[in-house]
DRENDO-1510 file (C-alpha; in Angstrom, 1 decimal, always signed):
<recs>
REC; n; res; u; v; w
REC; 1; MET; +67.2; +30.0; +12.5 .
REC; 2; ILE; +63.9; +31.5; +13.7 .
REC; 3; GLU; +62.1; +29.4; +16.3 .
REC; 4; SER; +58.6; +30.6; +17.0 .
REC; 5; PRO; +56.7; +29.5; +20.1 .
REC; 6; ARG; +53.5; +27.5; +19.4 .
REC; 7; LEU; +50.2; +28.3; +21.1 .
REC; 8; GLN; +47.6; +25.7; +21.8 .
REC; 9; MET; +44.1; +26.4; +20.4 .
REC; 10; ILE; +40.9; +25.4; +22.1 .
REC; 11; ASP; +40.6; +22.4; +19.8 .
REC; 12; GLY; +43.9; +21.0; +21.0 .
REC; 13; HIS; +46.0; +21.9; +17.9 .
REC; 14; TYR; +49.0; +24.1; +18.0 .
REC; 15; ILE; +49.8; +27.2; +16.0 .
REC; 16; PRO; +53.1; +29.1; +15.6 .
REC; 17; GLN; +53.0; +32.5; +17.1 .
REC; 18; LEU; +54.7; +34.0; +14.1 .
REC; 19; GLY; +53.4; +33.7; +10.6 .
REC; 20; LEU; +54.1; +35.2; +7.2 .
REC; 21; GLY; +51.2; +37.1; +5.7 .
REC; 22; VAL; +50.9; +37.1; +1.9 .
REC; 23; TYR; +48.2; +39.8; +1.5 .
REC; 24; GLN; +49.1; +41.9; -1.6 .
REC; 25; SER; +51.9; +39.6; -2.5 .
REC; 26; ALA; +51.6; +39.2; -6.2 .
REC; 27; PRO; +50.5; +35.7; -7.4 .
REC; 28; GLY; +53.4; +33.7; -8.9 .
REC; 29; ALA; +57.1; +34.2; -8.3 .
REC; 30; GLU; +56.7; +37.0; -5.8 .
REC; 31; THR; +54.6; +35.0; -3.3 .
REC; 32; GLU; +56.4; +31.8; -3.9 .
REC; 33; GLY; +59.8; +33.5; -3.4 .
REC; 34; ALA; +58.6; +35.2; -0.2 .
REC; 35; VAL; +57.3; +32.0; +1.3 .
REC; 36; LEU; +60.4; +30.0; +0.3 .
REC; 37; GLU; +62.6; +32.6; +2.0 .
REC; 38; ALA; +60.5; +32.7; +5.1 .
REC; 39; LEU; +60.6; +28.9; +5.4 .
REC; 40; ARG; +64.4; +28.9; +4.9 .
REC; 41; LEU; +64.7; +31.3; +7.8 .
REC; 42; GLY; +62.5; +29.2; +10.1 .
REC; 43; TYR; +59.0; +30.5; +9.7 .
REC; 44; ARG; +56.5; +27.6; +9.9 .
REC; 45; HIS; +53.3; +29.4; +9.4 .
REC; 46; VAL; +51.8; +31.1; +6.3 .
REC; 47; ASP; +48.6; +33.0; +6.1 .
REC; 48; THR; +46.8; +33.2; +2.8 .
REC; 49; ALA; +43.2; +33.6; +1.6 .
REC; 50; GLN; +41.0; +33.0; -1.4 .
REC; 51; PHE; +40.8; +36.7; -2.0 .
REC; 52; TYR; +44.5; +37.0; -2.3 .
REC; 53; GLY; +44.7; +34.7; -5.3 .
REC; 54; ASN; +48.0; +33.1; -4.2 .
REC; 55; GLU; +47.0; +29.9; -2.5 .
REC; 56; ALA; +48.6; +27.9; -5.3 .
REC; 57; ASP; +51.9; +29.7; -4.8 .
REC; 58; VAL; +51.9; +29.0; -1.1 .
REC; 59; GLY; +51.4; +25.3; -1.8 .
REC; 60; SER; +54.1; +25.3; -4.5 .
REC; 61; ALA; +56.6; +27.0; -2.2 .
REC; 62; LEU; +56.0; +24.5; +0.5 .
REC; 63; ARG; +56.7; +21.6; -1.8 .
REC; 64; LYS; +59.9; +23.2; -3.2 .
REC; 65; SER; +61.1; +23.9; +0.3 .
REC; 66; GLY; +61.6; +20.2; +1.0 .
REC; 67; LEU; +59.6; +20.5; +4.2 .
REC; 68; GLY; +56.9; +18.0; +4.9 .
REC; 69; ARG; +53.3; +19.2; +4.8 .
REC; 70; ASP; +52.9; +18.7; +8.5 .
REC; 71; ALA; +55.9; +20.9; +9.2 .
REC; 72; VAL; +54.2; +24.1; +8.1 .
REC; 73; PHE; +50.9; +25.6; +9.4 .
REC; 74; VAL; +48.9; +27.1; +6.5 .
REC; 75; THR; +45.7; +29.2; +6.9 .
REC; 76; THR; +43.2; +30.2; +4.2 .
REC; 77; LYS; +40.1; +32.3; +4.5 .
REC; 78; ILE; +36.6; +32.0; +2.9 .
REC; 79; ALA; +36.1; +35.1; +0.7 .
REC; 80; ASN; +33.0; +37.2; +1.0 .
REC; 81; PHE; +31.8; +36.2; -2.4 .
REC; 82; ASN; +32.0; +32.5; -1.5 .
REC; 83; GLN; +30.1; +32.6; +1.8 .
REC; 84; GLY; +27.0; +30.5; +2.3 .
REC; 85; ARG; +26.4; +26.9; +3.3 .
REC; 86; ASP; +27.1; +25.1; +0.0 .
REC; 87; THR; +29.3; +27.7; -1.7 .
REC; 88; THR; +31.7; +27.7; +1.3 .
REC; 89; LEU; +32.4; +24.0; +1.0 .
REC; 90; ARG; +32.7; +24.1; -2.8 .
REC; 91; SER; +35.1; +27.0; -2.5 .
REC; 92; LEU; +37.2; +25.3; +0.1 .
REC; 93; GLU; +37.5; +22.2; -2.1 .
REC; 94; ARG; +38.8; +24.5; -4.9 .
REC; 95; SER; +41.3; +26.1; -2.4 .
REC; 96; LEU; +42.6; +22.7; -1.5 .
REC; 97; LYS; +43.0; +21.8; -5.1 .
REC; 98; GLU; +44.8; +25.1; -5.8 .
REC; 99; ALA; +47.4; +24.4; -3.1 .
REC; 100; ALA; +47.4; +20.6; -3.7 .
REC; 101; PHE; +46.6; +20.0; +0.0 .
REC; 102; ASP; +44.5; +17.4; +1.6 .
REC; 103; ALA; +43.5; +19.8; +4.4 .
REC; 104; TYR; +44.3; +23.3; +5.6 .
REC; 105; ASP; +45.5; +23.7; +9.2 .
REC; 106; LEU; +43.1; +26.6; +9.7 .
REC; 107; VAL; +40.2; +28.0; +7.7 .
REC; 108; LEU; +38.7; +31.3; +8.7 .
REC; 109; ILE; +35.6; +33.3; +7.7 .
REC; 110; HIS; +37.3; +36.3; +6.2 .
REC; 111; PHE; +34.6; +38.9; +7.1 .
REC; 112; PRO; +31.3; +38.7; +9.0 .
REC; 113; VAL; +29.0; +39.1; +6.0 .
REC; 114; THR; +25.5; +40.0; +7.0 .
REC; 115; GLY; +23.0; +37.2; +6.3 .
REC; 116; LYS; +25.6; +34.7; +5.3 .
REC; 117; ARG; +28.0; +34.3; +8.2 .
REC; 118; SER; +25.9; +31.9; +10.2 .
REC; 119; ASP; +25.5; +29.4; +7.3 .
REC; 120; THR; +29.2; +29.9; +6.5 .
REC; 121; TRP; +30.2; +28.9; +10.1 .
REC; 122; ARG; +28.0; +25.8; +9.8 .
REC; 123; ALA; +29.8; +24.9; +6.6 .
REC; 124; LEU; +33.2; +25.3; +8.3 .
REC; 125; VAL; +32.0; +23.0; +11.2 .
REC; 126; ASP; +31.1; +20.5; +8.5 .
REC; 127; ALA; +34.4; +21.0; +6.8 .
REC; 128; GLN; +36.2; +20.3; +10.0 .
REC; 129; LYS; +34.2; +17.1; +10.6 .
REC; 130; GLN; +35.1; +16.0; +7.0 .
REC; 131; GLY; +38.8; +16.6; +7.6 .
REC; 132; LEU; +39.2; +19.4; +5.1 .
REC; 133; ALA; +40.2; +21.9; +7.9 .
REC; 134; LYS; +42.0; +20.9; +11.0 .
REC; 135; SER; +40.9; +24.0; +12.9 .
REC; 136; ILE; +38.3; +26.7; +12.1 .
REC; 137; GLY; +37.9; +30.3; +13.1 .
REC; 138; VAL; +36.8; +33.8; +12.1 .
REC; 139; SER; +38.4; +37.1; +11.0 .
REC; 140; ASN; +37.3; +40.7; +11.5 .
REC; 141; TYR; +34.7; +39.7; +14.1 .
REC; 142; THR; +33.7; +42.1; +16.8 .
REC; 143; VAL; +32.5; +41.1; +20.2 .
REC; 144; ARG; +28.9; +41.4; +18.9 .
REC; 145; HIS; +29.6; +39.1; +16.0 .
REC; 146; LEU; +31.3; +36.6; +18.3 .
REC; 147; GLU; +28.4; +36.7; +20.8 .
REC; 148; GLU; +26.0; +35.9; +17.9 .
REC; 149; LEU; +28.1; +32.9; +16.8 .
REC; 150; LEU; +28.5; +31.5; +20.3 .
REC; 151; ASP; +24.7; +31.8; +20.8 .
REC; 152; GLU; +24.1; +29.8; +17.6 .
REC; 153; SER; +26.8; +27.2; +17.7 .
REC; 154; ALA; +28.4; +24.9; +20.3 .
REC; 155; VAL; +31.7; +25.0; +18.3 .
REC; 156; VAL; +33.9; +27.8; +19.5 .
REC; 157; PRO; +36.2; +29.5; +16.9 .
REC; 158; ALA; +39.8; +28.6; +17.5 .
REC; 159; ILE; +41.0; +32.0; +16.2 .
REC; 160; ASN; +39.8; +35.5; +15.6 .
REC; 161; GLN; +42.1; +37.3; +13.2 .
REC; 162; VAL; +41.7; +41.1; +13.4 .
REC; 163; GLU; +43.7; +44.2; +12.7 .
REC; 164; LEU; +45.7; +45.0; +15.9 .
REC; 165; SER; +48.7; +47.1; +16.8 .
REC; 166; PRO; +49.8; +49.4; +19.6 .
REC; 167; PHE; +47.7; +52.0; +17.8 .
REC; 168; LEU; +44.6; +49.7; +17.7 .
REC; 169; GLY; +44.8; +47.8; +21.0 .
REC; 170; GLN; +41.3; +46.3; +20.9 .
REC; 171; ALA; +41.4; +45.6; +24.6 .
REC; 172; GLU; +37.7; +44.7; +25.0 .
REC; 173; LEU; +37.8; +42.3; +22.1 .
REC; 174; ARG; +41.0; +40.7; +23.4 .
REC; 175; ALA; +39.5; +40.2; +26.9 .
REC; 176; PHE; +36.3; +38.6; +25.4 .
REC; 177; CYS; +38.4; +36.2; +23.3 .
REC; 178; ALA; +40.5; +35.3; +26.3 .
REC; 179; LYS; +37.4; +34.6; +28.3 .
REC; 180; HIS; +36.2; +32.2; +25.6 .
REC; 181; ARG; +39.7; +30.7; +24.9 .
REC; 182; ILE; +39.7; +32.2; +21.4 .
REC; 183; LEU; +43.3; +33.0; +20.3 .
REC; 184; VAL; +43.7; +36.4; +18.6 .
REC; 185; GLN; +45.8; +36.9; +15.5 .
REC; 186; ALA; +47.0; +40.3; +14.6 .
REC; 187; TYR; +47.1; +41.4; +10.9 .
REC; 188; SER; +48.6; +44.7; +9.9 .
REC; 189; PRO; +50.6; +44.6; +13.2 .
REC; 190; LEU; +53.0; +47.1; +11.7 .
REC; 191; THR; +50.2; +49.5; +10.5 .
REC; 192; GLN; +51.4; +48.8; +7.0 .
REC; 193; GLY; +54.4; +50.9; +7.9 .
REC; 194; VAL; +52.4; +54.1; +8.6 .
REC; 195; LYS; +53.4; +54.4; +12.3 .
REC; 196; LEU; +56.9; +52.9; +12.2 .
REC; 197; ARG; +58.5; +56.4; +12.6 .
REC; 198; HIS; +56.2; +57.4; +15.4 .
REC; 199; LYS; +58.4; +59.0; +18.1 .
REC; 200; VAL; +57.3; +56.7; +20.8 .
REC; 201; ILE; +58.0; +53.6; +18.7 .
REC; 202; VAL; +61.4; +55.0; +17.6 .
REC; 203; SER; +62.3; +55.8; +21.2 .
REC; 204; ALA; +61.2; +52.3; +22.4 .
REC; 205; ALA; +63.3; +50.7; +19.6 .
REC; 206; ALA; +66.4; +52.7; +20.6 .
REC; 207; LYS; +65.9; +51.7; +24.3 .
REC; 208; ALA; +65.6; +48.0; +23.3 .
REC; 209; GLY; +68.4; +48.1; +20.8 .
REC; 210; ARG; +65.9; +46.8; +18.1 .
REC; 211; THR; +64.1; +48.1; +15.1 .
REC; 212; PRO; +60.7; +49.8; +15.3 .
REC; 213; ALA; +59.1; +46.9; +13.5 .
REC; 214; GLN; +60.6; +44.4; +16.0 .
REC; 215; VAL; +59.3; +46.5; +18.9 .
REC; 216; MET; +55.8; +46.6; +17.5 .
REC; 217; LEU; +55.7; +42.9; +16.9 .
REC; 218; ARG; +57.2; +42.1; +20.3 .
REC; 219; TRP; +54.5; +44.2; +21.9 .
REC; 220; ALA; +51.9; +42.0; +20.3 .
REC; 221; VAL; +53.8; +38.7; +21.2 .
REC; 222; GLN; +54.0; +39.7; +24.8 .
REC; 223; HIS; +50.3; +40.2; +24.9 .
REC; 224; GLY; +49.9; +36.6; +23.7 .
REC; 225; LEU; +48.9; +37.5; +20.2 .
REC; 226; ILE; +49.8; +35.7; +17.0 .
REC; 227; VAL; +51.5; +38.1; +14.6 .
REC; 228; LEU; +51.3; +38.0; +10.8 .
REC; 229; PRO; +53.7; +40.6; +9.4 .
REC; 230; LYS; +53.7; +40.8; +5.6 .
REC; 231; SER; +56.8; +41.4; +3.4 .
REC; 232; VAL; +58.3; +40.1; +0.2 .
REC; 233; THR; +61.7; +41.5; +1.0 .
REC; 234; PRO; +64.2; +38.9; +2.4 .
REC; 235; ALA; +65.8; +41.4; +4.8 .
REC; 236; ARG; +62.5; +42.5; +6.2 .
REC; 237; ILE; +61.2; +38.9; +6.5 .
REC; 238; ALA; +64.3; +38.1; +8.6 .
REC; 239; GLU; +63.9; +41.3; +10.7 .
REC; 240; ASN; +60.3; +40.5; +11.4 .
REC; 241; GLY; +61.1; +37.1; +12.6 .
REC; 242; ALA; +63.9; +38.1; +15.0 .
REC; 243; ILE; +61.5; +38.9; +17.9 .
REC; 244; PHE; +61.9; +35.9; +20.2 .
REC; 245; ASP; +65.3; +36.7; +21.7 .
REC; 246; PHE; +64.5; +39.8; +23.6 .
REC; 247; ALA; +61.7; +41.3; +25.8 .
REC; 248; LEU; +60.2; +44.7; +26.4 .
REC; 249; ASP; +60.2; +45.8; +30.0 .
REC; 250; ALA; +57.0; +46.7; +31.8 .
REC; 251; ASP; +57.4; +50.4; +31.4 .
REC; 252; THR; +57.8; +50.1; +27.7 .
REC; 253; MET; +54.8; +47.8; +27.4 .
REC; 254; ARG; +52.7; +50.4; +29.4 .
REC; 255; THR; +53.9; +53.2; +27.1 .
REC; 256; LEU; +53.0; +51.3; +24.0 .
REC; 257; ASP; +49.6; +50.3; +25.4 .
REC; 258; GLY; +49.0; +54.1; +25.8 .
REC; 259; LEU; +49.3; +54.6; +22.0 .
REC; 260; ASP; +45.9; +53.0; +21.4 .
REC; 261; ALA; +43.8; +55.5; +19.5 .
REC; 262; GLY; +41.6; +53.3; +17.4 .
REC; 263; PHE; +43.8; +53.8; +14.4 .
REC; 264; ARG; +43.1; +51.5; +11.5 .
REC; 265; VAL; +44.7; +50.9; +8.1 .
REC; 266; SER; +42.2; +48.3; +6.9 .
REC; 267; TRP; +38.5; +47.6; +6.8 .
REC; 268; ASP; +36.4; +48.4; +9.9 .
REC; 269; PRO; +33.7; +45.8; +10.8 .
REC; 270; THR; +32.4; +47.8; +13.8 .
REC; 271; ASP; +29.1; +48.8; +12.2 .
REC; 272; VAL; +28.5; +45.6; +10.2 .
REC; 273; PRO; +25.0; +44.4; +11.3 .
</recs>
């Protein structure tokens, strides 16, 4: 049984360090099956989004699992097309209805949409006060976007979810978040498979007696990051969860840190005004 550590967020709530991502998991049986398998294995954290179209399946899987609602941490994200003060709240109410939840554990702004992100953040602050979201945060925010938010609001995001891997280390962003007690979540921590056969990763895996995926995820965990590997394959879901019973030595961590080359497999928010 997988037992993930839990990290405390700035608002006092705790979040499991391992979560199942369901991006590109097909709505319906595929998503529901993946979530059920993850929960069976011991995952207690699922990351969905309005844009993914599978919030209902996450809720359905949780109910079928037999676990109580409080046993599983569930995140959703406000889609770009729903951003704005009023539209954010209405869309969140729809998301709650889709999943048949009274509240989400975490609601994020999916992307820092120019001209809308400030009002969207204010809406999430309202949603938290109303009990619709226990914690609130952002996704794909750069240091510049975070500075803007912190200048405008007294409420600090609990989470910043960004693309992050040994090949995209984001050291400056991680340092800024640490300074402000914002936990960092890593999506695409396995580079969507692109770099799993990189010679340095393969060598590190052989040294550790683990798989390349486990080494990449363990690197992130040892940097204090929350990891959100995505899979619908039972064997890979299990593999990705088996990362808390070993550690990478200091030399391996330094070697993996040295792979940082700004390599992305997803959208790049760097130049978003």
